[in-house]
SEPA-730326 format. One record per atom (N, C-alpha, C): residue in one letter; x, y, z; residue number from 1. Coordinates in nm, 3 decimals, padded with zeros to 5 digits, always signed. Layout:
('A'; (X; Y; Z); NUM)
...
% end
This chain:
('M'; (-01.381; -01.091; +01.339); 1)
('M'; (-01.263; -01.175; +01.329); 1)
('M'; (-01.164; -01.112; +01.232); 1)
('A'; (-01.038; -01.111; +01.267); 2)
('A'; (-00.934; -01.049; +01.186); 2)
('A'; (-00.914; -01.124; +01.054); 2)
('I'; (-00.875; -01.050; +00.952); 3)
('I'; (-00.845; -01.109; +00.822); 3)
('I'; (-00.708; -01.175; +00.826); 3)
('L'; (-00.609; -01.110; +00.891); 4)
('L'; (-00.473; -01.162; +00.895); 4)
('L'; (-00.396; -01.094; +01.007); 4)
('T'; (-00.314; -01.172; +01.077); 5)
('T'; (-00.217; -01.117; +01.172); 5)
('T'; (-00.080; -01.155; +01.121); 5)
('D'; (+00.009; -01.056; +01.105); 6)
('D'; (+00.143; -01.086; +01.053); 6)
('D'; (+00.238; -01.128; +01.165); 6)
('A'; (+00.358; -01.164; +01.129); 7)
('A'; (+00.456; -01.214; +01.224); 7)
('A'; (+00.495; -01.111; +01.330); 7)
('A'; (+00.479; -00.982; +01.300); 8)
('A'; (+00.512; -00.876; +01.395); 8)
('A'; (+00.395; -00.844; +01.488); 8)
('G'; (+00.280; -00.906; +01.465); 9)
('G'; (+00.163; -00.879; +01.549); 9)
('G'; (+00.070; -00.771; +01.496); 9)
('N'; (+00.099; -00.717; +01.378); 10)
('N'; (+00.009; -00.621; +01.315); 10)
('N'; (-00.113; -00.697; +01.263); 10)
('V'; (-00.231; -00.638; +01.280); 11)
('V'; (-00.354; -00.708; +01.245); 11)
('V'; (-00.431; -00.633; +01.136); 11)
('F'; (-00.461; -00.702; +01.028); 12)
('F'; (-00.549; -00.653; +00.923); 12)
('F'; (-00.689; -00.690; +00.969); 12)
('L'; (-00.761; -00.591; +01.021); 13)
('L'; (-00.889; -00.615; +01.087); 13)
('L'; (-01.007; -00.627; +00.992); 13)
('E'; (-01.011; -00.540; +00.891); 14)
('E'; (-01.132; -00.531; +00.810); 14)
('E'; (-01.101; -00.460; +00.679); 14)
('F'; (-01.177; -00.494; +00.574); 15)
('F'; (-01.171; -00.421; +00.449); 15)
('F'; (-01.309; -00.368; +00.419); 15)
('I'; (-01.319; -00.239; +00.395); 16)
('I'; (-01.447; -00.172; +00.376); 16)
('I'; (-01.456; -00.123; +00.232); 16)
('T'; (-01.550; -00.177; +00.157); 17)
('T'; (-01.572; -00.135; +00.019); 17)
('T'; (-01.672; -00.020; +00.017); 17)
('I'; (-01.625; +00.097; -00.020); 18)
('I'; (-01.710; +00.216; -00.033); 18)
('I'; (-01.667; +00.291; -00.158); 18)
('E'; (-01.745; +00.389; -00.196); 19)
('E'; (-01.709; +00.476; -00.307); 19)
('E'; (-01.606; +00.578; -00.258); 19)
('E'; (-01.513; +00.614; -00.345); 20)
('E'; (-01.407; +00.707; -00.307); 20)
('E'; (-01.463; +00.842; -00.260); 20)
('D'; (-01.568; +00.890; -00.323); 21)
('D'; (-01.623; +01.020; -00.284); 21)
('D'; (-01.694; +01.017; -00.148); 21)
('R'; (-01.707; +00.901; -00.088); 22)
('R'; (-01.769; +00.890; +00.044); 22)
('R'; (-01.666; +00.882; +00.156); 22)
('I'; (-01.538; +00.884; +00.124); 23)
('I'; (-01.435; +00.871; +00.227); 23)
('I'; (-01.454; +00.973; +00.338); 23)
('G'; (-01.478; +01.096; +00.304); 24)
('G'; (-01.492; +01.200; +00.405); 24)
('G'; (-01.625; +01.200; +00.478); 24)
('T'; (-01.722; +01.122; +00.430); 25)
('T'; (-01.854; +01.124; +00.491); 25)
('T'; (-01.882; +01.002; +00.578); 25)
('V'; (-01.803; +00.898; +00.564); 26)
('V'; (-01.823; +00.777; +00.643); 26)
('V'; (-01.754; +00.795; +00.778); 26)
('P'; (-01.828; +00.778; +00.888); 27)
('P'; (-01.764; +00.793; +01.019); 27)
('P'; (-01.666; +00.679; +01.045); 27)
('L'; (-01.542; +00.715; +01.075); 28)
('L'; (-01.438; +00.617; +01.106); 28)
('L'; (-01.401; +00.628; +01.253); 28)
('D'; (-01.372; +00.517; +01.317); 29)
('D'; (-01.335; +00.517; +01.458); 29)
('D'; (-01.186; +00.532; +01.482); 29)
('A'; (-01.112; +00.564; +01.375); 30)
('A'; (-00.968; +00.586; +01.383); 30)
('A'; (-00.929; +00.672; +01.263); 30)
('P'; (-00.811; +00.732; +01.265); 31)
('P'; (-00.772; +00.819; +01.153); 31)
('P'; (-00.737; +00.743; +01.025); 31)
('L'; (-00.760; +00.808; +00.912); 32)
('L'; (-00.715; +00.760; +00.781); 32)
('L'; (-00.577; +00.821; +00.760); 32)
('T'; (-00.473; +00.740; +00.765); 33)
('T'; (-00.336; +00.792; +00.770); 33)
('T'; (-00.252; +00.769; +00.645); 33)
('H'; (-00.287; +00.668; +00.566); 34)
('H'; (-00.197; +00.633; +00.455); 34)
('H'; (-00.276; +00.575; +00.338); 34)
('A'; (-00.205; +00.560; +00.226); 35)
('A'; (-00.263; +00.503; +00.105); 35)
('A'; (-00.161; +00.413; +00.038); 35)
('L'; (-00.208; +00.301; -00.017); 36)
('L'; (-00.124; +00.205; -00.087); 36)
('L'; (-00.183; +00.180; -00.226); 36)
('I'; (-00.098; +00.132; -00.317); 37)
('I'; (-00.147; +00.100; -00.451); 37)
('I'; (-00.092; -00.033; -00.498); 37)
('A'; (-00.181; -00.116; -00.550); 38)
('A'; (-00.144; -00.242; -00.614); 38)
('A'; (-00.138; -00.215; -00.763); 38)
('V'; (-00.018; -00.219; -00.819); 39)
('V'; (+00.003; -00.188; -00.959); 39)
('V'; (+00.031; -00.317; -01.036); 39)
('K'; (-00.045; -00.338; -01.142); 40)
('K'; (-00.021; -00.453; -01.230); 40)
('K'; (+00.051; -00.406; -01.355); 40)
('C'; (+00.143; -00.491; -01.399); 41)
('C'; (+00.218; -00.466; -01.523); 41)
('C'; (+00.243; -00.601; -01.589); 41)
('R'; (+00.192; -00.618; -01.708); 42)
('R'; (+00.210; -00.744; -01.782); 42)
('R'; (+00.172; -00.866; -01.699); 42)
('G'; (+00.062; -00.857; -01.626); 43)
('G'; (+00.013; -00.970; -01.549); 43)
('G'; (+00.085; -00.996; -01.418); 43)
('T'; (+00.173; -00.904; -01.378); 44)
('T'; (+00.248; -00.919; -01.253); 44)
('T'; (+00.224; -00.797; -01.165); 44)
('Y'; (+00.265; -00.806; -01.040); 45)
('Y'; (+00.250; -00.696; -00.946); 45)
('Y'; (+00.382; -00.625; -00.923); 45)
('L'; (+00.377; -00.493; -00.917); 46)
('L'; (+00.494; -00.411; -00.888); 46)
('L'; (+00.513; -00.402; -00.737); 46)
('L'; (+00.627; -00.448; -00.688); 47)
('L'; (+00.663; -00.437; -00.547); 47)
('L'; (+00.795; -00.362; -00.536); 47)
('L'; (+00.816; -00.297; -00.422); 48)
('L'; (+00.944; -00.231; -00.396); 48)
('L'; (+01.009; -00.297; -00.275); 48)
('F'; (+01.141; -00.294; -00.271); 49)
('F'; (+01.212; -00.347; -00.155); 49)
('F'; (+01.241; -00.232; -00.060); 49)
('N'; (+01.173; -00.232; +00.055); 50)
('N'; (+01.188; -00.126; +00.154); 50)
('N'; (+01.317; -00.146; +00.232); 50)
('K'; (+01.407; -00.049; +00.225); 51)
('K'; (+01.537; -00.057; +00.293); 51)
('K'; (+01.523; -00.067; +00.444); 51)
('W'; (+01.426; +00.004; +00.501); 52)
('W'; (+01.413; +00.009; +00.647); 52)
('W'; (+01.354; -00.119; +00.704); 52)
('R'; (+01.256; -00.175; +00.633); 53)
('R'; (+01.189; -00.296; +00.683); 53)
('R'; (+01.247; -00.425; +00.624); 53)
('S'; (+01.337; -00.410; +00.528); 54)
('S'; (+01.402; -00.525; +00.464); 54)
('S'; (+01.301; -00.627; +00.410); 54)
('C'; (+01.204; -00.577; +00.337); 55)
('C'; (+01.106; -00.667; +00.275); 55)
('C'; (+01.045; -00.601; +00.153); 55)
('W'; (+00.979; -00.684; +00.072); 56)
('W'; (+00.906; -00.636; -00.045); 56)
('W'; (+00.769; -00.589; +00.000); 56)
('E'; (+00.721; -00.478; -00.057); 57)
('E'; (+00.591; -00.425; -00.018); 57)
('E'; (+00.530; -00.345; -00.132); 57)
('L'; (+00.402; -00.309; -00.113); 58)
('L'; (+00.331; -00.225; -00.209); 58)
('L'; (+00.379; -00.080; -00.197); 58)
('P'; (+00.382; -00.007; -00.307); 59)
('P'; (+00.411; +00.136; -00.299); 59)
('P'; (+00.301; +00.209; -00.221); 59)
('G'; (+00.339; +00.312; -00.150); 60)
('G'; (+00.244; +00.393; -00.077); 60)
('G'; (+00.307; +00.458; +00.043); 60)
('G'; (+00.229; +00.534; +00.115); 61)
('G'; (+00.284; +00.600; +00.232); 61)
('G'; (+00.183; +00.688; +00.303); 61)
('V'; (+00.237; +00.774; +00.388); 62)
('V'; (+00.157; +00.860; +00.475); 62)
('V'; (+00.096; +00.974; +00.395); 62)
('I'; (-00.033; +00.998; +00.420); 63)
('I'; (-00.104; +01.109; +00.357); 63)
('I'; (-00.059; +01.239; +00.424); 63)
('E'; (-00.007; +01.331; +00.345); 64)
('E'; (+00.041; +01.459; +00.397); 64)
('E'; (-00.075; +01.556; +00.418); 64)
('P'; (-00.059; +01.655; +00.506); 65)
('P'; (-00.167; +01.754; +00.529); 65)
('P'; (-00.210; +01.819; +00.398); 65)
('G'; (-00.342; +01.827; +00.378); 66)
('G'; (-00.396; +01.888; +00.257); 66)
('G'; (-00.399; +01.798; +00.135); 66)
('E'; (-00.353; +01.677; +00.149); 67)
('E'; (-00.343; +01.583; +00.038); 67)
('E'; (-00.457; +01.481; +00.047); 67)
('T'; (-00.514; +01.444; -00.068); 68)
('T'; (-00.613; +01.338; -00.070); 68)
('T'; (-00.541; +01.203; -00.074); 68)
('P'; (-00.610; +01.094; -00.039); 69)
('P'; (-00.547; +00.962; -00.051); 69)
('P'; (-00.500; +00.933; -00.194); 69)
('R'; (-00.578; +00.975; -00.293); 70)
('R'; (-00.538; +00.954; -00.433); 70)
('R'; (-00.410; +01.031; -00.465); 70)
('Q'; (-00.402; +01.156; -00.426); 71)
('Q'; (-00.281; +01.235; -00.449); 71)
('Q'; (-00.162; +01.171; -00.379); 71)
('C'; (-00.184; +01.123; -00.258); 72)
('C'; (-00.077; +01.058; -00.181); 72)
('C'; (-00.022; +00.937; -00.255); 72)
('V'; (-00.110; +00.850; -00.301); 73)
('V'; (-00.064; +00.726; -00.361); 73)
('V'; (+00.009; +00.752; -00.493); 73)
('L'; (-00.035; +00.850; -00.570); 74)
('L'; (+00.034; +00.883; -00.695); 74)
('L'; (+00.172; +00.942; -00.667); 74)
('R'; (+00.180; +01.029; -00.566); 75)
('R'; (+00.309; +01.088; -00.528); 75)
('R'; (+00.405; +00.979; -00.477); 75)
('E'; (+00.355; +00.895; -00.388); 76)
('E'; (+00.440; +00.790; -00.331); 76)
('E'; (+00.487; +00.690; -00.437); 76)
('L'; (+00.400; +00.655; -00.529); 77)
('L'; (+00.438; +00.564; -00.638); 77)
('L'; (+00.555; +00.622; -00.717); 77)
('Q'; (+00.545; +00.750; -00.750); 78)
('Q'; (+00.652; +00.816; -00.824); 78)
('Q'; (+00.781; +00.824; -00.741); 78)
('E'; (+00.770; +00.868; -00.616); 79)
('E'; (+00.888; +00.883; -00.530); 79)
('E'; (+00.959; +00.750; -00.504); 79)
('E'; (+00.881; +00.646; -00.479); 80)
('E'; (+00.940; +00.518; -00.437); 80)
('E'; (+00.985; +00.430; -00.552); 80)
('T'; (+00.916; +00.438; -00.668); 81)
('T'; (+00.944; +00.344; -00.777); 81)
('T'; (+00.980; +00.410; -00.910); 81)
('N'; (+00.962; +00.542; -00.921); 82)
('N'; (+00.981; +00.615; -01.045); 82)
('N'; (+00.882; +00.573; -01.153); 82)
('Q'; (+00.763; +00.530; -01.110); 83)
('Q'; (+00.659; +00.487; -01.203); 83)
('Q'; (+00.539; +00.579; -01.191); 83)
('A'; (+00.463; +00.588; -01.300); 84)
('A'; (+00.338; +00.665; -01.301); 84)
('A'; (+00.233; +00.583; -01.374); 84)
('V'; (+00.114; +00.578; -01.318); 85)
('V'; (+00.004; +00.506; -01.382); 85)
('V'; (-00.098; +00.609; -01.431); 85)
('G'; (-00.167; +00.574; -01.537); 86)
('G'; (-00.269; +00.665; -01.589); 86)
('G'; (-00.397; +00.655; -01.509); 86)
('E'; (-00.463; +00.542; -01.517); 87)
('E'; (-00.590; +00.521; -01.448); 87)
('E'; (-00.565; +00.458; -01.312); 87)
('V'; (-00.632; +00.511; -01.212); 88)
('V'; (-00.622; +00.459; -01.075); 88)
('V'; (-00.763; +00.434; -01.026); 88)
('E'; (-00.785; +00.316; -00.970); 89)
('E'; (-00.917; +00.279; -00.919); 89)
('E'; (-00.911; +00.264; -00.767); 89)
('F'; (-01.001; +00.333; -00.698); 90)
('F'; (-01.011; +00.319; -00.553); 90)
('F'; (-01.082; +00.188; -00.522); 90)
('K'; (-01.023; +00.108; -00.433); 91)
('K'; (-01.079; -00.023; -00.399); 91)
('K'; (-01.150; -00.024; -00.265); 91)
('G'; (-01.105; +00.057; -00.169); 92)
('G'; (-01.169; +00.060; -00.039); 92)
('G'; (-01.073; +00.098; +00.071); 92)
('L'; (-01.121; +00.083; +00.194); 93)
('L'; (-01.041; +00.118; +00.312); 93)
('L'; (-01.004; -00.008; +00.389); 93)
('M'; (-00.882; -00.013; +00.435); 94)
('M'; (-00.837; -00.124; +00.520); 94)
('M'; (-00.821; -00.072; +00.662); 94)
('K'; (-00.868; -00.148; +00.757); 95)
('K'; (-00.855; -00.112; +00.897); 95)
('K'; (-00.748; -00.201; +00.958); 95)
('L'; (-00.652; -00.137; +01.024); 96)
('L'; (-00.536; -00.208; +01.078); 96)
('L'; (-00.513; -00.175; +01.225); 96)
('R'; (-00.468; -00.274; +01.300); 97)
('R'; (-00.417; -00.249; +01.436); 97)
('R'; (-00.266; -00.274; +01.427); 97)
('L'; (-00.189; -00.167; +01.446); 98)
('L'; (-00.045; -00.171; +01.423); 98)
('L'; (+00.033; -00.167; +01.553); 98)
('Q'; (+00.137; -00.246; +01.558); 99)
('Q'; (+00.227; -00.251; +01.673); 99)
('Q'; (+00.309; -00.123; +01.680); 99)
('P'; (+00.362; -00.092; +01.798); 100)
('P'; (+00.448; +00.027; +01.810); 100)
('P'; (+00.563; +00.020; +01.710); 100)
('G'; (+00.597; +00.137; +01.655); 101)
('G'; (+00.704; +00.141; +01.557); 101)
('G'; (+00.738; +00.283; +01.520); 101)
('Y'; (+00.797; +00.297; +01.403); 102)
('Y'; (+00.843; +00.425; +01.352); 102)
('Y'; (+00.733; +00.530; +01.352); 102)
('H'; (+00.610; +00.490; +01.317); 103)
('H'; (+00.501; +00.587; +01.304); 103)
('H'; (+00.419; +00.605; +01.430); 103)
('G'; (+00.460; +00.545; +01.543); 104)
('G'; (+00.388; +00.572; +01.667); 104)
('G'; (+00.368; +00.450; +01.755); 104)
('P'; (+00.289; +00.467; +01.860); 105)
('P'; (+00.262; +00.359; +01.956); 105)
('P'; (+00.161; +00.259; +01.897); 105)
('L'; (+00.122; +00.159; +01.977); 106)
('L'; (+00.016; +00.067; +01.938); 106)
('L'; (-00.106; +00.151; +01.900); 106)
('R'; (-00.165; +00.125; +01.783); 107)
('R'; (-00.273; +00.210; +01.736); 107)
('R'; (-00.359; +00.138; +01.633); 107)
('V'; (-00.478; +00.191; +01.613); 108)
('V'; (-00.567; +00.147; +01.506); 108)
('V'; (-00.574; +00.262; +01.406); 108)
('E'; (-00.564; +00.229; +01.278); 109)
('E'; (-00.574; +00.332; +01.175); 109)
('E'; (-00.629; +00.270; +01.047); 109)
('Y'; (-00.670; +00.357; +00.958); 110)
('Y'; (-00.721; +00.316; +00.828); 110)
('Y'; (-00.621; +00.356; +00.719); 110)
('G'; (-00.625; +00.280; +00.612); 111)
('G'; (-00.549; +00.312; +00.493); 111)
('G'; (-00.639; +00.297; +00.372); 111)
('A'; (-00.612; +00.371; +00.268); 112)
('A'; (-00.687; +00.363; +00.143); 112)
('A'; (-00.610; +00.273; +00.046); 112)
('L'; (-00.682; +00.185; -00.021); 113)
('L'; (-00.620; +00.096; -00.118); 113)
('L'; (-00.667; +00.132; -00.258); 113)
('F'; (-00.571; +00.146; -00.348); 114)
('F'; (-00.597; +00.176; -00.488); 114)
('F'; (-00.536; +00.065; -00.574); 114)
('A'; (-00.581; +00.059; -00.698); 115)
('A'; (-00.524; -00.033; -00.796); 115)
('A'; (-00.497; +00.047; -00.923); 115)
('G'; (-00.391; +00.009; -00.993); 116)
('G'; (-00.356; +00.077; -01.117); 116)
('G'; (-00.291; -00.019; -01.214); 116)
('Q'; (-00.284; +00.024; -01.338); 117)
('Q'; (-00.225; -00.056; -01.445); 117)
('Q'; (-00.107; +00.022; -01.503); 117)
('L'; (+00.006; -00.044; -01.514); 118)
('L'; (+00.127; +00.018; -01.569); 118)
('L'; (+00.151; -00.041; -01.708); 118)
('E'; (+00.155; +00.045; -01.808); 119)
('E'; (+00.176; -00.002; -01.945); 119)
('E'; (+00.324; -00.018; -01.979); 119)
('H'; (+00.406; +00.070; -01.921); 120)
('H'; (+00.550; +00.070; -01.953); 120)
('H'; (+00.628; +00.087; -01.823); 120)
('L'; (+00.723; +00.001; -01.798); 121)
('L'; (+00.805; +00.008; -01.678); 121)
('L'; (+00.923; +00.103; -01.702); 121)
('E'; (+00.925; +00.212; -01.626); 122)
('E'; (+01.036; +00.307; -01.634); 122)
('E'; (+01.157; +00.253; -01.557); 122)
('E'; (+01.273; +00.307; -01.584); 123)
('E'; (+01.393; +00.267; -01.511); 123)
('E'; (+01.378; +00.305; -01.364); 123)
('F'; (+01.413; +00.214; -01.275); 124)
('F'; (+01.406; +00.239; -01.132); 124)
('F'; (+01.522; +00.328; -01.089); 124)
('I'; (+01.494; +00.422; -00.999); 125)
('I'; (+01.598; +00.508; -00.941); 125)
('I'; (+01.598; +00.484; -00.791); 125)
('E'; (+01.708; +00.432; -00.738); 126)
('E'; (+01.717; +00.406; -00.595); 126)
('E'; (+01.695; +00.536; -00.518); 126)
('N'; (+01.626; +00.525; -00.404); 127)
('N'; (+01.594; +00.642; -00.325); 127)
('N'; (+01.612; +00.610; -00.178); 127)
('E'; (+01.575; +00.704; -00.091); 128)
('E'; (+01.600; +00.685; +00.053); 128)
('E'; (+01.517; +00.572; +00.113); 128)
('E'; (+01.408; +00.532; +00.049); 129)
('E'; (+01.323; +00.427; +00.104); 129)
('E'; (+01.339; +00.292; +00.034); 129)
('A'; (+01.355; +00.293; -00.098); 130)
('A'; (+01.357; +00.170; -00.176); 130)
('A'; (+01.489; +00.153; -00.250); 130)
('N'; (+01.539; +00.028; -00.249); 131)
('N'; (+01.661; +00.005; -00.326); 131)
('N'; (+01.641; -00.089; -00.444); 131)
('A'; (+01.516; -00.132; -00.468); 132)
('A'; (+01.488; -00.217; -00.584); 132)
('A'; (+01.337; -00.225; -00.605); 132)
('I'; (+01.297; -00.259; -00.727); 133)
('I'; (+01.159; -00.293; -00.757); 133)
('I'; (+01.161; -00.428; -00.828); 133)
('V'; (+01.046; -00.494; -00.827); 134)
('V'; (+01.034; -00.622; -00.896); 134)
('V'; (+00.892; -00.635; -00.948); 134)
('L'; (+00.877; -00.703; -01.060); 135)
('L'; (+00.745; -00.742; -01.109); 135)
('L'; (+00.726; -00.886; -01.064); 135)
('W'; (+00.632; -00.906; -00.972); 136)
('W'; (+00.614; -01.036; -00.907); 136)
('W'; (+00.489; -01.105; -00.959); 136)
('D'; (+00.501; -01.233; -00.989); 137)
('D'; (+00.390; -01.310; -01.046); 137)
('D'; (+00.291; -01.362; -00.943); 137)
('G'; (+00.315; -01.335; -00.817); 138)
('G'; (+00.223; -01.378; -00.712); 138)
('G'; (+00.258; -01.510; -00.649); 138)
('C'; (+00.357; -01.580; -00.703); 139)
('C'; (+00.392; -01.710; -00.644); 139)
('C'; (+00.542; -01.738; -00.642); 139)
('S'; (+00.622; -01.675; -00.726); 140)
('S'; (+00.766; -01.700; -00.727); 140)
('S'; (+00.830; -01.657; -00.596); 140)
('E'; (+00.936; -01.724; -00.558); 141)
('E'; (+01.010; -01.690; -00.436); 141)
('E'; (+01.101; -01.571; -00.465); 141)
('I'; (+01.075; -01.460; -00.396); 142)
('I'; (+01.157; -01.339; -00.415); 142)
('I'; (+01.216; -01.291; -00.283); 142)
('G'; (+01.188; -01.361; -00.174); 143)
('G'; (+01.231; -01.316; -00.042); 143)
('G'; (+01.109; -01.276; +00.039); 143)
('R'; (+01.134; -01.210; +00.150); 144)
('R'; (+01.026; -01.175; +00.242); 144)
('R'; (+00.937; -01.065; +00.183); 144)
('I'; (+00.806; -01.092; +00.184); 145)
('I'; (+00.706; -00.996; +00.137); 145)
('I'; (+00.622; -00.958; +00.258); 145)
('A'; (+00.593; -00.830; +00.274); 146)
('A'; (+00.507; -00.785; +00.383); 146)
('A'; (+00.376; -00.862; +00.375); 146)
('E'; (+00.343; -00.935; +00.481); 147)
('E'; (+00.229; -01.027; +00.478); 147)
('E'; (+00.096; -00.957; +00.454); 147)
('I'; (+00.075; -00.843; +00.517); 148)
('I'; (-00.052; -00.771; +00.497); 148)
('I'; (-00.060; -00.717; +00.354); 148)
('D'; (+00.051; -00.666; +00.302); 149)
('D'; (+00.051; -00.615; +00.164); 149)
('D'; (+00.019; -00.728; +00.067); 149)
('K'; (+00.076; -00.846; +00.090); 150)
('K'; (+00.048; -00.962; +00.004); 150)
('K'; (-00.101; -00.995; +00.007); 150)
('K'; (-00.161; -00.991; +00.126); 151)
('K'; (-00.303; -01.019; +00.140); 151)
('K'; (-00.387; -00.912; +00.069); 151)
('L'; (-00.342; -00.788; +00.073); 152)
('L'; (-00.416; -00.678; +00.009); 152)
('L'; (-00.430; -00.697; -00.142); 152)
('L'; (-00.339; -00.772; -00.203); 153)
('L'; (-00.350; -00.796; -00.347); 153)
('L'; (-00.481; -00.867; -00.381); 153)
('E'; (-00.535; -00.944; -00.287); 154)
('E'; (-00.662; -01.012; -00.310); 154)
('E'; (-00.778; -00.913; -00.317); 154)
('F'; (-00.764; -00.796; -00.259); 155)
('F'; (-00.869; -00.695; -00.257); 155)
('F'; (-00.854; -00.595; -00.372); 155)
('A'; (-00.742; -00.601; -00.440); 156)
('A'; (-00.714; -00.508; -00.549); 156)
('A'; (-00.762; -00.562; -00.681); 156)
% end
């Protein structure tokens, strides 16, 4: 049974808790394509406003060739939010069934979820993907939040 289906029909199918060093050894029935990070700062979560999707979401993105999920998430956090975290904890793999879109046709894929702690918030620099960041308390009204990303905070 699915964990969550969002308004666009994307389905969060499963969350798999494994050790990070086992990522390459666990047989997956779909590719591991991306990594996301749930960053806490002063008891709140760091979200970015994605210009293309017009919603708040977790930092992260597509794993580039030769890059580990951990390297991906640290690079994406810096590129999208201008933030860097010291310690990063791998939380597990999320299995998703995604509707056709920018990254391809209807498909099933995995993503890696990490968690981190931010001690100091750096100044945000607008970029090609994000035009704002916010520290969200988990309940205040800030506008549309990506439903699956919001659910992922429970696993972080």
